[in-house]
N, C-alpha and C positions, 0 to 999 in steps of 0.2 A: 371181107367182113366190114362192118361199120365200127367206127370208134369216134369218140370226141377228141379232136386234136386242136392244137393251137394254130390259128390261122390269122396273121396279123396280129391285132390286139384283142381278138375274140376267139371263143371256142366255137368249132363247127363240127356237126355230125357228118362224117364223110366216109366214103369207101376207101379203105386202105388195105395194103397186103397184110395177110395173116402174119404173125410174128413166127420166127423159126427158133424152136428151143434148142439150146445146148444139150450135150449128153446128160448133164446133171439137172435138167429142168423139165418140167411137164407142161403140157399145153392144157389150159383150163377154159371150158366154155363158161363164162361168167354168167351167173343168173341173178346175183344180188350185189350191190356195192352200196357202201355207207360214206357219208361225207364228214370231213374234219375241217375245223376252222383254218388250220395250216394250209390247206389245199386251196383256199381262196387266194392267199398270197402266192402259193406255189404256182398255180395256174396262170396268174397274171404275169409272173416272171419267167414262165417256161419258154424255151426256145421255139422258133417256128417249126412246126410239124410234130412236136412232142405230144404223145398221148399221156396225160396225167392219170392219177388214180392210185390210191394206196390200199384201201380195205376192199377186199373181194371175197365172194363165196360162190362156189358153183361145182360143176361136175368135171372130172378128168376126161378130156377128149382124147389125149395121147400121153401114155406114160413116159417117164424119162427113159431115154434109150440105153442108159447104163444099167438098167434094172433096179435102181433104187426108188423108193417112194411109192405112193399109192398106185393102184392099178386103175386101168380104164373103168370109168363108171363110178369111182368113189367120189363122195362128196367132201370137199375140203374148203377151208377158209385159209387166208394168207394175208400178209402184210407185204406189199411191193414198194419198191423205190418209185416206180411209174408204170404206166401201162394198163392200169385197172379199169379205165373208163372205155371198155372196149368189149366186143362179143367174145373174143379170144384173147387170153393173156398168158404169158410164160411165167412160171412160177418155180424158183429154186426148190428142189425136193426138201432141202433142210428148212424151208419156211412153210411147208404144206402141213397144216394141222387137219386131221380127219374129223369131220363133223359127226358126232354120234347120233344114232337113231333117237328120234324124239325132239331134236333141236332143228328149228326152222332155219333155212339158209338166210332169210332176212336177219334173224337174231345173230347168227354166226358172223355175218358181215360187220355188225357193229363192234366186234371184240378186238380185232387186232391192235389198232393203234391205242385206243382208250384203255382197253383192258390190260394190255402188256405194259403201258405206261404206269398204271396203278399198281400192278403187281411188283414192278421194280422198285416203285417209290416205297412201298410198304416193306419190302425186303430190306431196303437201306435203313429203315427206322426200327427194325426189330430189337428187343421184344416189344409188342404193341399193347399187350394186356394192361389195362389201366392207364395207359398214356394218353394224355390230352392231345387231341389232333384237330387242327384248323384247316378247312377246305375253302378256297375262294372259288368263284364261279361254280357254285353248288348245283345250279339248274341245268347246267350243260351235260353232255353225255359223260365226259370224263368225271365230272363232279359226282354224278349219280352213281357211277360205278364205284367211286372212291368211297362214298358214304357207306355203301352196302359192305364192301370188303374190309374196310377199317373197323366197322361196327362188329362184323363177325369175328374179327381178330381180338375183339375185347377192348378196343380203344373207345375213349370218351370223345365223341365227335361234335365239333362246332362247325356249322356251315355258314357261308355268306351268300345271299341271294337277294337281289334287288326286287325279285318277283315275289311280292307278298302273298299272291294267290297260290304260289307253290309251296309255301312253307309247311303246311300240313303234310303234303305228300313227301317232302324231304324227311320229315320226322318219322314218317311210316317206313321210310327206307332204312332208317337207323340213326338219324342225327338226334342228339340229345339237345341241342340248341340251334336255333337258326336266327341269324341277324341280318339286317339289310345292308350294313356297311362294315368294313373291316375296322372302322373307327369305333364301333360298338362291341367288338370282340374283347373279351377279358382274358388276357394272358396270365401266366406264361403257358406256351404250348411245347410239347416235346417234338412235335412235327407240324410244319406248315406246308401245305401243297399250294403253291402259288402259281396262277396262270394269268394274272392280269398285268403285272409289271408296273413300272412307274412308281407312283406314290404308294400303291398297294404293296409292292415289294419292299419299299423302305419301312412301311409299318410292320410288315412281316418280320423284318429283322429286329424291330423293337419287341414284338410279341413272343419271339422264340425264347425258350427258357435255357438255363444252363445245361450244357452238353447236348443241346437240341439240334434240330436239323430243319433247314428250309430247303425245299425242292422246288425249283423254278422250272416250269415246263412250258411257258409261253409269255408272250407280251401283247395281249389283245388291246391293251390301251395304246400301243405304239408310242408310249412315252419313255424317256430316259429316266433312270433311277438315280437319286441323289440321296445319300444318308450320311449322318454323323458317325464317325468311326466309334465314338464313345458308346454307341447303341450296343455294341457287342462286348464292351469292356466287362469283366466280371462273369462272362458266361462260359468260361473254360473253353472246352473244344467244341463249342457250337459251330456248325458248318452250314455252308451254302453249297448246294449241288445242282448244277445245270444239267437237266436230263433231256436228252434227245433219243427217242426210242429206237430210231434207226441204228445209232451208235451202239446201243445196249444190244440190239438184235445181232448185228454184225460181230460184236465182241463174244457173243455166246452167253452173255449175262441173263438173258431172257430169250425165249424162243417158241418154237412149235410145240414143245411139250407143255409149256405154260399155257399157250392158247388152248390146247386140248383140255387142261385142267379147268380153265375157265368155262369151256362149253359143258364139261360135265357138271359144274356147279348149277349152270342153266338147266340142264336135263334134270337134276335132282331138286329143282325148285328153290335153290339157295341163292340164285343171282337173277335178277330181272333186268332185261334190256330196255332202256328208256327210249323207245322208238315213239316219235311224235308224228312223223310223216312217213307214208308209203306211197310212192308215185312210179310212174314209168320214167325211164332214163332219158326220154325226150324232153322232160322238164328240168334237166340238170342246170341250165344257166339260171333260171328263176330261183331254183331252190338254192344255189350257191349265194345269190344275191340276198335271199332271206336270212341265210345262215350269217352272212356278213353283217346285216342289219339286226341280228338276234331276233328274228321274226318268229322263232320257235324255240322251246326248250329241248334238251335231249338230243336224240339222233334222228337224222333222215335217212331212209333207205330207199334206193332207186332200183327198180326191177328191169333188167336188161331184156330187149326184145321188142317186137311190134306192139 
């Protein structure tokens, strides 16, 4: 089979042996994969010979030998620790979410990392009805899913996006207010979803309200964060939660059933996947570069095959 694997300091599309699934794993023929900002850094740091790749969707080539999980021919989406940038990938059956009829595999592939991150974040901040929510990185895939799901839960959503041309679209998705910088946001907020890090995270700690929650899910600025501890004085049990979706899935706090719920929302027209690019997977390196340079909003989907 063909796969993108780490070769020296680069990624190379190469012929590699097909993976051998364990008894509780199925073999997936990957048809669509989506990219995440964390994979840019992850691929750069991957050891020699590693096949990266987290978000995949496709068709079951070989069911799990222990009899669990979807049958041959079933369409599934999954979050993998690695191995997704390949024609064939092994998927633990407890991570395999069945894609319902009416949901495109391209759309399904956008949901694992971004969608599960948002579902877990919002669960941590319940109840959301009437709560003021601030979302940084609003034009990205995670941000656009967050806007929709938070607004549907009854939250009053403020979004930060430096892309002024995207502001009307973000309001259409459910944002009540869109500002270009976190410095322009007017607190306090009951929940801040923070993905920029550095000075943005420090400002988020200022803006969170009493008993509020800051969920940090990334550090796209690559900056250290320095803040005055007095920022949090008088805010009671205000919390900071560092969310890594892989740990949340491994712990069972979020998983395949939640992913199936997200796909049902898509099927019912209640959730829109923010796909900006659809390309063949041979264009993976340039698409990763564009992602790193913020060349497009939303998600990029790559279709596997010739």
